[in-house]
C-alpha positions as CSV (number, residue, x, y, z in Angstrom):
1,X,0.0,0.0,0.0
2,X,1.5,3.3,-1.0
3,X,2.1,5.9,1.8
4,X,-0.5,8.7,2.1
5,X,0.5,11.8,0.2
6,X,0.8,15.3,1.8
7,X,-2.4,17.3,1.6
8,X,-0.7,20.7,1.1
9,X,-0.1,22.5,-2.2
10,X,3.6,23.3,-2.5
11,X,2.9,27.0,-3.3
12,X,1.0,27.4,0.0
13,X,3.9,26.2,2.2
14,X,5.2,28.6,4.7
15,X,8.8,29.7,4.0
16,X,9.9,28.6,7.4
17,X,8.7,25.0,6.6
18,X,10.9,24.8,3.4
19,X,14.3,23.3,3.9
20,X,17.3,24.7,1.9
21,X,18.2,22.5,-1.0
22,X,21.8,22.0,0.4
23,X,20.4,20.3,3.5
24,X,19.2,17.3,1.6
25,X,21.6,14.3,1.4
26,X,21.7,11.3,-1.0
27,X,19.2,8.6,-0.1
28,X,17.0,11.0,1.9
29,X,13.3,10.0,1.6
30,X,11.3,12.9,0.2
31,X,8.0,13.9,-1.3
32,X,8.3,15.8,-4.6
33,X,5.9,17.9,-6.7
34,X,7.2,17.8,-10.3
35,X,5.3,20.7,-12.1
36,X,4.4,18.3,-15.0
37,X,2.4,16.0,-12.7
38,X,0.6,18.4,-10.4
39,X,0.8,16.0,-7.5
40,X,3.1,14.8,-4.7
41,X,5.1,11.7,-5.6
42,X,7.5,9.7,-3.4
43,X,11.1,10.3,-4.2
44,X,14.7,9.7,-3.1
45,X,17.4,12.4,-3.1
46,X,20.3,11.9,-5.4
47,X,22.1,15.2,-4.6
48,X,21.4,18.7,-3.2
49,X,23.0,21.9,-4.3
50,X,22.7,25.6,-3.2
51,X,19.7,26.0,-5.6
52,X,18.0,22.7,-6.3
53,X,17.5,19.1,-5.2
54,X,18.2,16.2,-7.7
55,X,15.7,13.4,-7.0
56,X,14.5,10.1,-8.4
57,X,10.8,9.8,-8.1
58,X,8.1,7.3,-8.7
59,X,6.1,8.2,-11.8
60,X,2.3,7.9,-11.9
61,X,1.5,4.7,-13.6
62,X,4.9,3.1,-12.9
63,X,8.5,3.7,-13.6
64,X,10.8,6.3,-12.2
65,X,12.3,9.6,-13.4
66,X,15.1,11.9,-12.3
67,X,14.4,15.6,-11.9
68,X,15.9,18.7,-10.5
69,X,13.4,20.6,-8.3
70,X,13.4,23.8,-6.3
71,X,13.1,23.4,-2.5
72,X,9.5,24.4,-2.3
73,X,8.6,21.3,-4.4
74,X,10.4,19.0,-2.0
75,X,9.6,17.9,1.5
76,X,10.8,15.2,3.9
77,X,9.0,11.8,3.7
78,X,9.0,9.5,6.7
79,X,6.9,6.6,5.3
80,X,8.8,4.0,3.3
81,X,7.9,3.3,-0.3
82,X,8.4,-0.3,-1.4
83,X,9.3,0.7,-5.0
84,X,12.0,3.3,-4.1
85,X,13.4,2.5,-0.7
86,X,15.4,-0.6,-1.1
87,X,14.9,-3.1,1.7
88,X,17.6,-5.4,0.4
89,X,21.3,-4.7,1.0
90,X,22.3,-7.2,-1.8
91,X,24.3,-5.7,-4.6
92,X,22.6,-5.4,-8.0
93,X,24.2,-7.6,-10.6
94,X,24.0,-6.4,-14.2
95,X,23.7,-9.0,-16.9
96,X,26.5,-8.8,-19.6
97,X,24.6,-8.4,-22.8
98,X,27.7,-8.2,-25.1
99,X,27.9,-11.0,-27.7
100,X,30.0,-14.0,-26.6
101,X,32.6,-13.2,-29.3
102,X,33.0,-9.6,-28.0
103,X,33.4,-10.8,-24.4
104,X,36.1,-13.3,-25.4
105,X,38.0,-10.6,-27.3
106,X,37.7,-8.1,-24.5
107,X,39.1,-10.5,-21.9
108,X,42.1,-11.6,-24.1
């Protein structure tokens, strides 16, 4: 079950309630309001700068996207999201899709 989304419009947030972009750290759980969706989506911080926050967010209907957002469009999220917040500490193993001939040549 997805976590409940915030009930506030990002443009109605008080300035004192908006954290500076530089305070966000990689892997922080956040809610994001990408302007093209018009709704709060669960996200995870990739990086923060003096101006914006780079986040990976869950797209409506599935999948993820990476976006750079201003601080008033980002807020802390406490609730976990099964699609974004990895519960496994196992490393991801990528499949080698090169043709067998190319792999043999590369290792020689």
